[in-house]
C-alpha positions in Angstrom: -29.8 69.0 -20.2 -32.3 69.7 -23.0 -32.5 66.0 -23.8 -33.4 65.2 -20.2 -36.1 67.9 -20.2 -37.5 66.5 -23.5 -37.6 63.0 -22.0 -39.2 64.2 -18.8 -41.8 66.2 -20.9 -42.6 63.1 -23.0 -43.0 61.0 -19.8 -45.1 63.6 -18.2 -47.4 63.8 -21.2 -47.8 60.1 -21.4 -48.4 59.8 -17.6 -50.7 62.8 -17.0 -52.5 63.3 -20.3 -52.7 59.8 -21.7 -52.7 57.9 -18.4 -49.9 55.6 -19.6 -47.0 54.7 -17.3 -43.9 54.3 -19.5 -41.5 51.5 -18.8 -37.9 52.2 -19.7 -35.6 49.1 -19.8 -31.8 49.7 -19.9 -29.8 46.5 -20.3 -26.1 45.8 -20.0 -25.9 48.6 -17.5 -22.8 47.2 -15.9 -21.0 48.7 -18.9 -22.5 52.2 -18.5 -20.1 55.0 -17.7 -20.3 56.6 -14.3 -21.4 59.9 -15.8 -24.4 58.1 -17.4 -25.4 56.6 -14.1 -25.2 60.0 -12.5 -27.3 61.5 -15.3 -30.0 59.0 -14.6 -30.8 60.9 -11.4 -32.0 63.8 -13.6 -34.6 61.5 -15.1 -35.8 60.6 -11.7 -36.2 64.2 -10.6 -39.9 64.6 -11.1 -41.7 67.2 -8.9 -39.2 66.7 -6.1 -40.0 62.9 -6.0 -43.7 63.4 -5.2 -44.6 61.1 -8.1 -43.2 58.3 -10.1 -44.6 58.7 -13.6 -42.5 55.9 -15.2 -40.8 52.6 -14.4 -37.1 52.3 -15.0 -35.5 48.8 -15.1 -31.7 48.7 -14.9 -30.5 45.3 -16.0 -27.0 44.0 -15.9 -24.5 41.5 -14.6 -23.8 41.3 -10.9 -21.0 43.9 -11.3 -23.8 46.6 -11.7 -24.9 46.0 -8.1 -21.3 46.5 -7.0 -21.0 49.7 -8.9 -24.2 51.1 -7.4 -22.7 50.7 -3.9 -19.9 53.2 -4.8 -20.3 56.6 -3.2 -20.6 58.5 -6.4 -23.5 56.2 -7.5 -25.2 56.2 -4.1 -27.8 58.9 -5.1 -29.0 56.6 -7.9 -29.0 53.5 -5.7 -31.1 55.3 -3.1 -33.8 55.9 -5.7 -34.1 52.3 -6.6 -37.2 50.7 -5.1 -36.5 47.0 -5.9 -33.4 45.1 -6.5 -33.5 41.5 -7.7 -30.7 39.1 -8.4 -31.3 36.1 -10.6 -29.4 33.0 -9.4 -28.1 30.4 -11.8 -30.3 27.4 -12.4 -29.7 24.2 -10.5 -29.0 20.9 -12.4 -32.6 20.0 -12.1 -33.8 23.4 -13.2 -31.4 23.2 -16.2 -33.1 19.9 -17.2 -36.5 21.5 -16.8 -35.4 24.6 -18.8 -34.1 22.5 -21.7 -37.1 20.2 -21.7 -39.5 23.2 -21.7 -37.7 24.8 -24.6 -37.7 21.6 -26.6 -41.4 21.0 -26.0 -42.1 24.6 -27.0 -40.2 24.0 -30.2 -42.4 21.0 -30.9 -39.9 18.1 -30.1 -41.7 14.8 -30.2 -39.1 12.9 -28.3 -36.2 13.8 -25.9 -33.6 15.6 -28.0 -30.9 15.9 -25.2 -29.8 12.8 -23.3 -29.7 13.0 -19.5 -25.9 13.0 -19.7 -26.0 15.8 -22.2 -28.2 17.9 -19.9 -25.8 17.3 -17.0 -22.9 18.3 -19.3 -24.7 21.5 -20.2 -25.4 22.3 -16.5 -21.8 21.8 -15.7 -20.4 23.8 -18.6 -22.7 26.7 -18.2 -22.9 26.8 -14.4 -26.7 27.2 -14.9 -26.7 30.6 -16.6 -29.6 30.6 -19.1 -27.9 32.7 -21.7 -25.0 30.2 -21.8 -27.4 27.2 -21.8 -29.1 28.7 -24.9 -25.8 29.3 -26.7 -24.4 25.9 -25.9 -27.6 24.1 -26.6 -27.9 25.8 -30.0 -24.4 24.9 -31.0 -24.9 21.3 -29.8 -28.1 21.1 -31.9 -26.1 22.3 -35.0 -23.5 19.6 -34.4 -26.2 17.0 -34.0 -27.9 18.1 -37.2 -24.6 17.9 -39.1 -24.0 14.4 -37.8 -27.7 13.4 -38.4 -27.9 12.4 -34.8 -31.2 11.3 -33.3 -30.2 12.7 -29.9 -27.6 15.1 -28.5 -25.2 13.3 -26.2 -22.6 14.5 -23.7 -19.8 14.2 -26.3 -21.5 16.7 -28.6 -22.0 19.0 -25.7 -18.2 18.8 -24.9 -17.3 19.6 -28.5 -19.7 22.6 -28.6 -18.4 23.8 -25.2 -14.8 23.6 -26.3 -15.6 25.6 -29.5 -17.3 28.2 -27.3 -14.5 28.5 -24.8 -16.6 27.0 -22.0 
């Protein structure tokens, strides 16, 4: 309980005295214990909810949303103002995502063939974290083979090695 009071005091000082709205980001919250989720209500309990002196972002996999619907987590869920679910990318979005990252990295020509990008989209089901992982492993295979481009075969090898 002392720790929550200390956190609340620090937030209050930042918000009232320094005119700063702290942003707390908690990731992988689908793995949080129920007791921790319950304790988060204590953090929200500022002046009987008359003010919101901080922003709390709870991030996690879709399972988090399911957990917040359970009765014992309902008080926390009721305090959430916005809920957002990120959908996987479509095949076209995967191609744009990869192209953007390659351009940002300074690629002078297409690194991934069209068939490679389709293979990435299929293997990752459009999830950006998996796209990044698979793309990185495919780039390593391409480098070892001294390939000019990454093709669908290199994607399949990298996908197999990563259990995709």
